[in-house]
C-alpha positions in Angstrom: 105.9 116.7 84.6 105.6 117.2 88.2 107.3 116.7 91.5 107.9 113.1 92.6 109.1 111.5 95.8 111.3 108.5 95.8 112.6 106.5 98.8 115.0 103.6 98.2 115.7 101.2 101.1 119.2 99.7 101.6 119.5 96.2 100.1 119.4 94.6 103.5 115.9 96.0 104.0 114.5 94.7 100.7 113.3 91.4 101.9 109.6 90.5 101.6 109.3 89.9 105.3 110.6 93.4 106.2 108.7 95.1 103.4 105.4 93.5 104.3 105.9 94.5 108.0 106.9 98.0 106.9 103.8 98.4 104.7 101.6 97.3 107.6 103.4 99.7 110.0 102.9 102.6 107.7 99.1 101.9 107.8 98.8 101.1 111.5 101.2 103.6 113.0 101.7 106.4 110.5 98.3 106.9 108.8 99.2 105.5 105.3 96.5 104.0 103.0 96.1 100.3 102.9 97.9 98.5 100.2 101.5 98.3 98.8 103.8 101.3 99.4 107.1 99.5 99.2 107.0 96.8 96.5 107.7 93.2 97.5 109.0 90.4 95.3 105.8 88.6 96.0 103.7 91.5 94.7 105.9 91.7 91.6 105.4 88.0 91.0 101.7 88.5 91.2 101.9 91.3 88.6 104.1 89.1 86.4 101.7 86.2 86.6 98.8 88.6 85.8 100.7 89.9 82.7 101.5 86.4 81.6 98.2 84.6 82.1 95.2 87.0 82.3 93.8 88.3 78.9 93.8 91.8 80.3 97.4 91.4 81.5 98.6 89.9 78.3 97.2 93.0 76.5 99.4 95.2 78.7 102.9 96.0 77.4 102.4 93.9 74.2 106.0 94.8 73.1 107.4 92.8 76.0 108.5 89.3 75.3 106.6 86.7 77.4 106.9 85.3 79.9 107.5 88.5 81.8 109.7 88.0 84.9 109.9 89.8 88.2 113.3 91.1 87.1 111.9 92.5 83.9 109.2 94.4 85.8 111.7 95.6 88.4 114.2 96.9 85.7 111.6 98.3 83.3 109.3 100.4 85.5 110.6 102.7 88.2 107.3 102.4 90.1 107.7 98.6 90.3 111.1 98.4 91.9 111.4 96.1 94.9 112.1 98.0 98.1 111.3 101.4 96.7 108.5 103.9 97.3 107.5 106.3 94.5 104.7 108.8 94.3 103.8 112.0 92.4 103.3 114.7 95.1 102.3 117.5 92.7 99.1 116.0 91.5 95.9 117.7 92.6 94.1 114.3 92.8 96.9 112.7 94.7 95.5 112.8 98.2 96.0 109.0 98.7 99.6 109.4 97.5 100.1 112.4 99.8 98.9 110.4 102.8 101.4 107.6 101.9 104.2 110.1 101.4 103.5 111.7 104.8 103.4 108.2 106.4 106.8 107.3 104.8 108.3 110.6 106.0 107.1 110.1 109.5 108.6 106.5 109.5 111.9 107.8 108.2 112.1 110.4 111.0 
């Protein structure tokens, strides 16, 4: 258990173009770590491709029927939802997550 932070954007802000720009803004202007903070459809497609084609990816979630789709990932794992930010803020090793959480809070303000 622990404390988690979740931010869900309104549907009109869940486009890849907006999310990619937002992720970059969180790094450039608000001090977030590089990488994905709000998942894009493109990112989930890359994850689905990895889980469907790479031997390491195929070994992940073996109980899922292949091919795994973006929708399956989005609906099955809360941390892989498009247009959402999730992090655990009570983890002692979560410095990177904390930086991202602070960046997201600054952006919301």
